[in-house]
N, C-alpha and C positions, 0 to 999 in steps of 0.2 A: 504494499500500500504506500503510495507516494503522496506526500503533501510538503509544500513549500511555504515558509512563513515570511512575511514581508510587511513592512509598514513604513510609515514617514512620521519622525517624531521631532518636533521642535518646540522649545519652550518660546512663549511669546509675551509680549508686553504691549497693551492696547491702552488707547485713551478711552475716556469715559463714554464717548459717543459712538465708539467702535462696535460693530456688530460681528465682526471676524477678523481673521488675520490671515496674512500670506504666510505659509508654513513652510513651503518650498518653491523655489523659482529656478527656470534656466531659460536663457536667451532673452529675446525681446518682449517684455511685458509692460504695459502701461494701464493707469487708470484715468478714467475721465470723470472729474469732479467739478461740479458747477461750471461746466463749459471749459474747464482748463485740463489740459493732458500732462501727466507727468509719469516719470518712471517709477516702478515700485520696487521694493527690495523685501528680503526676508524679515519678517516681523511687522511689516507694514499693516497698519490698522485700516480695515475697510468699514465704510459708512453707508447707510441707505441711500438710494439713488445712484450710487457708484456704478460705473461701467468698467469692467475688466477686459483690456484687449490684448490678445496674444499675436505676436508677429509670426513669420514664417518660420522662425526658428524657437518660437516661445512655447513654454510649458509652465504651469503653474498649479499649486494645490493651495485650496482656501479651507480654513477650519473655522466654522462658526461657532458662537458662544455656547451652543448647545451640543457641540462635537458633530454637527453635520459637516461632512467632508466632501468637498466638490475638487475634482481634478479636471483642468482644461488643456486641450491639446493645441496645436499650432492653428493660426488663422481663426481664432474663436473670439466671438463678442458676446460678453456675459453681463447681465446686469441684475444688480440687487434691488428689485423694486421695493421691498419692505421685509425686514427681519425684525421680528418683535418677540424676545424670550422672557416671559413672565411665568407667573403661577399658573398651572394647569391650563384652563381653556382660554386664558388670557393670551397665549402664545399665537403667533402667525408666521408663515413664511411664504413670500411671493418672489420667485426668481424668474428670469428670462434668459434663454439663450438664443440669440438673433442668427448666430450661424457657428459652425465648427462643431467641436467634439467636446462632450461633457461625459463625466462619471460621477455619480452621487450616491453616497452612503449616508442615510438620514440619522439624525441624533435624536436627542430627547423629545423634541417637538413632534418628530414623526412617530414617537412611540405614544405619547399622551394624548396628542391632537391632531391625528393624521388627516383629518378631514379639513384642517386649516393649512396643510402644506400644498403648495402649487408651483409648478414649474411650467413656464409658457415657452413655445417655440414659434416659428413662423406660421405653422399650419395646426398646431395642436396645443392642448392643455393637459398636463400630466398630473394626475392626482396619485396617491400613494396608500397602499395598505401593506406596504413592505419595506425592506430596507436598502435595496441596492439594485440601481438601474443605471443605464447609460444611453447615450444617443449621438448621431452624428446627423447635424443640420444642415441642409444646402438650401438653394434658392426655394424650390418646390419639391424636393426629395428629402424624406427623413427616414432614418432607421432607429428604432427605439425598441431596447431590449430590456428585459427584466432578469436580473442574475439571482435574485433572492426576494421573497416575499409575493407581492402582486401589486401591479399599478393599474390604472385605467387611464385610456387616452381619448380625449374629446376632440374629434377632428370631422370635419365635412358633415356635420350635423349628426354625428354618431358618437357613442360612448362605447368603447371596446376594452374589454378586459384582457390585460396581458399577464399571464401567470409566470412564475419562476421557470426559466428554461425556454421563454418563448420570445419571439420578436416580432415587432409590427413594422411592416415596410410601407411607406407612402411614396408614391410616385406621380409627379404632377399634381399634387394635392389629393391625390384619390388613395384611400387606403387598400391594401391587399388584404387577405386573409392571414389571420395570425398563424405563424408556423413555429415549429420547434427550432431552437437555435442550433446552428452546426458550428463547428469550432472554426470554419472558414469566415463565418458572419462576424465573430467576435475578432479574429485577425485582420479582416479588412478594415473593420472600424479603426482599430488601434494603429494599423499600418498607417492609414491616412491622417490619423491624429499625430504621427510621430512620437507616441509615448515612449519612455525609456522603460526597461525591463526592471520592476521594482526590487528585484534581487539585489541589485547593485548598491542599493541603500540600506538594506538590513542592518549591516553591522554598525553603521553610524547612528541609526536609529536607536538600536539597543545600547550603543555606548553612551548615548545622551541621557539615558535614564538614570545613570549612576550619579549625574550632577544634581538631581532633584533631590531637595531635603524635604519640602513640604509634603506631608502624607496626603492631604486632601487633593493637591495638584498631581501627585503621582498615582493615585488611585483613578483619578478621572482620566489621565493619560493611558493607564493600563487598559481601561475600559475602551478607549478610543482604539488603542492598538489592536485590542481582541476583534472589535467590529471590522478593522481594515484586514487582519489576517484572514477572517472568514470571507470578506469580500474577494480577497485574491484567491483563497482556495476555491471559491465558485467560478472565477475566471479560469483557473486551471483545469476544473473539471470540463468546461466546455471546449477549451482549447486542445485537451487530450481526445476529445471525442468519445468520452464515457457514455454508456448507455444506461438508462434507467431500468432496473429489474421490476417484474410485477411486485405487487405488495406482499411484504413479509409479515408485519405485525399490524394490527388495527384496533382502534378503540372499540368499546362495546357496541356503540351506534354506527360505527364505521364512518364518523364524520372526520376522523384523522387517520391516516394510513401511513406506513414507513415501509421503505424500500431502500435499496443500494444501488450505486452506480458500479458498472463493470465495464472491461474493455471488450466485452463480448455479450451477445444476448443470453441470458439465463433461461433455460427451458423448463420453466414451471409456470402455472397458472396462478392468479391472485387467489383462488379457492381451493388450491391444493392443500394437503395437510403440511403441518410444520416439519415432519419427518423428511417429506418429499424435497421441500425448500431448502432444508439444512443440508441433505446430502448434496444438492447441487452446489450450494455456497463452499462446501469443504473443498473443492477443487477450483473455484473460480478466482480470477484475479480482480480483486475488489478495490473500489476507489473512494467511495464516501456514502454517506447516509442521507437520504432525501426525506422530506415528509410532504405528503400530498393532502392538502385540507380543504374539503368539501365546502366548508364555511369559510369565507375569506375575511371576516371580521373577527379578530382574537380578542375576546372580552373576558376579563377576570370574572369568576363567579362570586366576588365580593368587592366591596368598596373600602379602601384603606382610609383610616382616620387621618386627619391632618395633625393630630396630637401625637407628640413623642410617645413611645411605648411605655415610659414611665409614668405618664400623666394619668391621674385618677379619672380625667375626662375622656380617656380613651375608650375604645370598644373594639371587638374582635372575636375571633372564633378559631377552632382547629378544624382543618379539613383534611380528612384522610383519603388517599387514593391507592388503588391497587391496580397492577398491570404486568406487562412484560418487557424484558430488557434482553437485547443481544449484543454481544461484543463481537467485532469481527476483524481484529488484529491490531498490529502496531501502525500508527500514523506517521511515524519518522521513516526516512528512505534508508534501508540497510540491504545488503545482499542476503543476509538471513535475519529474520525477526525472532527473537527470542525472548520470552518473558523472564526476567531476572530472578524471579522467585521459583517458578515452575518449570522453566526451560521449555516452554511450549511455543511452537512455531504458528504462524498466522492461521493456516486452514487447520491445524490440529486443534487450536483454540475453539474455532467454531464446532469442531467434532466432539470435543471432551466437555465444553461448557453448555453449548445449544442457547436454547431460549430459556431464561429463567423468570421467576416471579420477582416483581420489585414492588414494595409498599412505601409509600411517601407520605408524610405528615406536614402539613402547611399550617404554622401558626401566624394568622395575619395581624395579630396584635403584637407580638414581640420580634416580628420579622425573623422568624425561625423556620428552617426546613430540616427536616430528619427523615430518615428511611433505612432500608434494609434490603438486601438481595444476596445471592448465592453466586460465588465466583470460585469456579474450580473446586466446588465442594466446601469452601470456606465460607462463613457467614460474614457478610460485609455490612457494617453499621457505619452510618455517617450523619452529620449534623452540621449546619452552618447557620451563622447568625450575624446581625449587625445591619447597618444601613444598606439597603438596596437587595438584601437577600430575598426579599419578596416585594414584588412592585405590581402594579396594575397591569402589565404587559408580561411579565415573566417571573421566574423565581430562581433562587441560588445560583448567581452568576459566578464566574470562576474566581477563585481565591476564597479565603474564609472557609475552607472545606477541609474535613478531616476524615481519613478513611483507614480503618483498621482490618489487616489481613494477617492473621497468626502473629508473628513477631515483627512483621514489617509495616511501617507506617507511610501510607502514602496520601496523596491528595485525590479528591475526586471533583470533577468540575462539570456542572451543567452548562452547556454552550448558550450564551444568551442570545445569540443571533437565530440559532435554530431551537427556540425554546418558547413555549406559550401555553395559553389556554383556549380550548374550542369546546364550547357548551360545558359540559361537566368533565371535560378530559385535560390532561396534560401532556406534554410531549417535549423531548429534547433528546440532542445527541449528548454523549456522556464521554468523559475522558477520565481515566486512571493514569496518573503520573507520580514521578518522585516527589516525596514531601518537600525536598529542598531545591526543586526544579528551578524556582525563579531566582535561587542565589547562585546557580551554576554559570559557567561561562557558556558563551554561544556554541562553542565546539561540543562542550559536554551535554548542553541540551540536545544538539543535534544526535548524540550518541545514545540518548536515553530512550528507554522503551516506553512508549505511551500507548496504552490500551485504548482502542476506540469503539464505542458503540452507540446504541441509541434505545430509547425506552418510549412506550406509550402506555398510560393509565388513566383509570376513570374513577371519578368520585363515588365512594361507598358510604361516607358518613360526615357529618358535621355537628360540632360541639361548641356552644356559646360559652365565652369566657366572662365571668362576673367578679366584680370587687368583693373581696373578703377583708373587712377592716380589722385591723390588729390593734391599734391604739391610736391616740391622738394628744396633741399638747396645745400650747397657745398660738403655735405657728402652723402646725402641719397636722393632717391625718394620714396614715399610711397603712398597708397591708399588702395582701397577695392577690393575684389574679388566680382564679380557682374555676375548675370545670362545673359547668351548670349542673349537670346530672350526676357527677361525682366530685362533690366539693373538697374531699380531701386531697385530691390531685391538683397540685400547685404548679404555676408557670411564671415565675419571676414576681416582681414587686412593683408597687405603685405608690406615689405620694401625692398629695393634694396641699396647696398652700392656702391658708386663710386669708393672708394678704395678697394684694394685686401685685402684678409684675412691676418692677422698678422700671421707670420710664427711660426710653432710649436717650432723652436729652441729658438725663443723669449720668448715664454710661458714657455718653461723649464727653461731658465735662470732666470726667475721670480720666479719659484716655488723654485729653489735653493737659491736664494738670499732673499726668505722671502718676496718679494715684496708686497706692498699693494696699491690699486687703488680704486678710486670712480668714478661712473659714474651716470649721471642723463640725462633725457630727455623726450620725449613724446610716447604717445600710440595712435595707430590707430586700430580701430576694431569695432566689433559689439556685442551686447547682443542679444541672441534668445530666446524666450520664449517657454513654452510648447506648445502653440498654433501654433508655426512657425513663428511668427511675430519678425523681427529683427530691432534693433535700433541702430544707430551710438552711438559710445561712444564719450562723451564730456569731455573736460579738463581732458584728460588723462596724468598722469605724473607718473615717477618712479625715484627711486634711488637705486642704488646697491653699495654695498662695498665688494669688493674682497679681500681675503687674500690667495695669491697664494701658500704661505708656507704651509697653512692648507689646501689648495684647497677647500675653502668654500666661499659661498657667503651669505650676508645678505641684505635684501631689502624690499622695500615697494613699492606698486602700488596703484593708486587710479584713479577712473574715474568714470563718471555719464551717466547713459543710461535710458531714459524714466522715467525721474524725480527720479530715484533710485540712491543712492549713493553706491559705491562698495570701499572698503579699505582693501587692504591685506598687512600682512607683515610675513616675514619668515626668518629664518636661515637654510640654507640647507648645510650639511657637504659632503665631498667626491664629490662636484658637477662640480669641474673643471676636464676635461679629463685628464687621465694620459698621453696620447699622442694626439697631436693636439691643436686646439685652441678653442674647443667648451666648453660649460658649460650647466648645467641644474639645475631645481629647481622643485620639485614635491612633491605632497602629495595626496594620494588616500583615497577614502571611506573605503578601506580595511585595512589601517594601523591606527588602533585606538591608542591614546594616544602616537602619534608620537612626539618625542622630537625636531624634526627638524623644525617644524613650531610653532613659539612663538605666533602666532595669526592667526586665520583662517579668521578674517574678522570683522571689527567692525561694520559696518552698515549691511552687508550681510554675513552670515557665509559661506565660501567656504567649501564644502564637499570633492572636490578633485580639484587638480591643476597639469597641468604638462606643463612646460616651459623649452626652450632651447634657446641658442644664441651663438654668435661667436664674437672675436674680429677683428677690421678692422684696416688698416694702419700698417706702417712699426714699429711703437712703440705703437700700440694698442691705437691710439688716439680716436676711436670710438667704440661702440659696438651696435649689432643689434640682434634682436631675435624676440621670440613670445611666446604665451602661450595660453591654453585652461583651463577654470575653470568652475566647475559646483557648483551650488548652491542648498540648500535644497529645494527652491521653484521651482525647475526644470530648472531654466535659466541656459543657456550656454553663457559664455564669450569667444570670440576668439579674440585675438589681436596681434599686432606686435609691438615692441618697438625699438626706435632708439634714441641714444644719445651721449654725448661727455664726456671724461675723464675730471675730475674736478681739 
């Protein structure tokens, strides 16, 4: 199985009015702003109404504030009509390609508000239900291809759906029938655009990551890189001429189906038995997994609260899914692919492991995903928590994932690009990779065995989480989140302040004056192990020192659960919000050698942590917040903090 990773990564600095930035540039590229044309350069900030124009040798990449990524080829005229990135439904994207080549990978706006994303050409208007598409625009001819997800094209009075792996050709303003993309179609587009081979930029992109110290920026860029990697993988699939197999796995209602790409046609039918399908796969040359969704709008079966998980004003539930998972081999390119634990070659893996059952539980309140499946006769248990682990469009994106396989600890990653909800179903491609993968050199990453597969599961039950009050004082009430039907089962802690939030004006005053303050108090919450057992935190205390002038917080937390001690200490920079009264502190498993955490844990080493909080009272007399932390043994700590200014 062959996959090549590529991305472009540049740190950018933008002005307040900038909606995006030039992240990579080659040749003659200019911007037309207010009737004045000027040359652009790397890190150049772009604004609404700007037109970006490439010359005969010009190529450019643009990254917008929501991580939407646009690549432009030579002789292209591209206009930012309007880009507005706000909260939820307030976001809007209106772009225009007047001529030339473009490739688009949509960001956050495309996920949360896709009906407000529009790209216009001379003859068409493109709307999205997916993430990756590209086009070649001439005077009256257009080629528009969807490489992942789905788009719709309004042209000549028609609204035409173009699914993943399909291309719409328009000649003299008249659309032809949508057809399956062939490798020659993609090649012709990119040859005319004179795009560089992205592999030449891989090493520089990865090297740039090591210079980033801010965790939030690094996490966001990893996510962008992940989207770009998968976009490039899709390009390779079509260029390699791989063929879709018939369906292998299906959801209970057949609304989402999973198959594989192969270098040759696989001689089985969608309704054949699993045994028949697996016997064919044992000798096939497989390339990738695909999902065919009969329903194009991926809608979460729940609505996430705008409140943080530790707020007593929050609400949520636990949704349980059951389904099937199939691993098809190593996704790195090697002469012989062998599992480092079991010494199993690709096709032998399919033969020995086959299709297995998978159970997944999604906690929408605490943003926690957990589950289990069988891999080569070993029970695999995993859980991931923290910001972004559960969203309205997908779940458990890469990083922050722990996996136990006998004495070997690895990571499990659910691919955010090929991942989502369809009715009462969830689906995702899945990776098992070395636990230290992101701290390895590029050479060692390429040598790593990464097991690649996919899963489809259906909702089987849902349990509401309710507040269980433990106690209260003059400033706060606090307690645990409990299952409504079995209240003895606890899932983290919550706090609720009696006082109102400290005003943003007061926090701004403290920043200007270089104010410093210390807070200390208690922790309420639970620690959950890989088996799903939760234990109350005991003797939980914290101490935080804030430097508002530097917008930093240093702190330590300690607690005990199930006879195990947990001690965490950290120094988190840029953690106090620019506007408002919130703060954060985090470290993830994907940020190796972070300078922001001075100690990951004395008694138990935290592999990732995400925490946030707010100040309360007219003069910031109290502070409240919460955190989730994951440990190498697979335990997840979910707690809330409440305390007073010292």
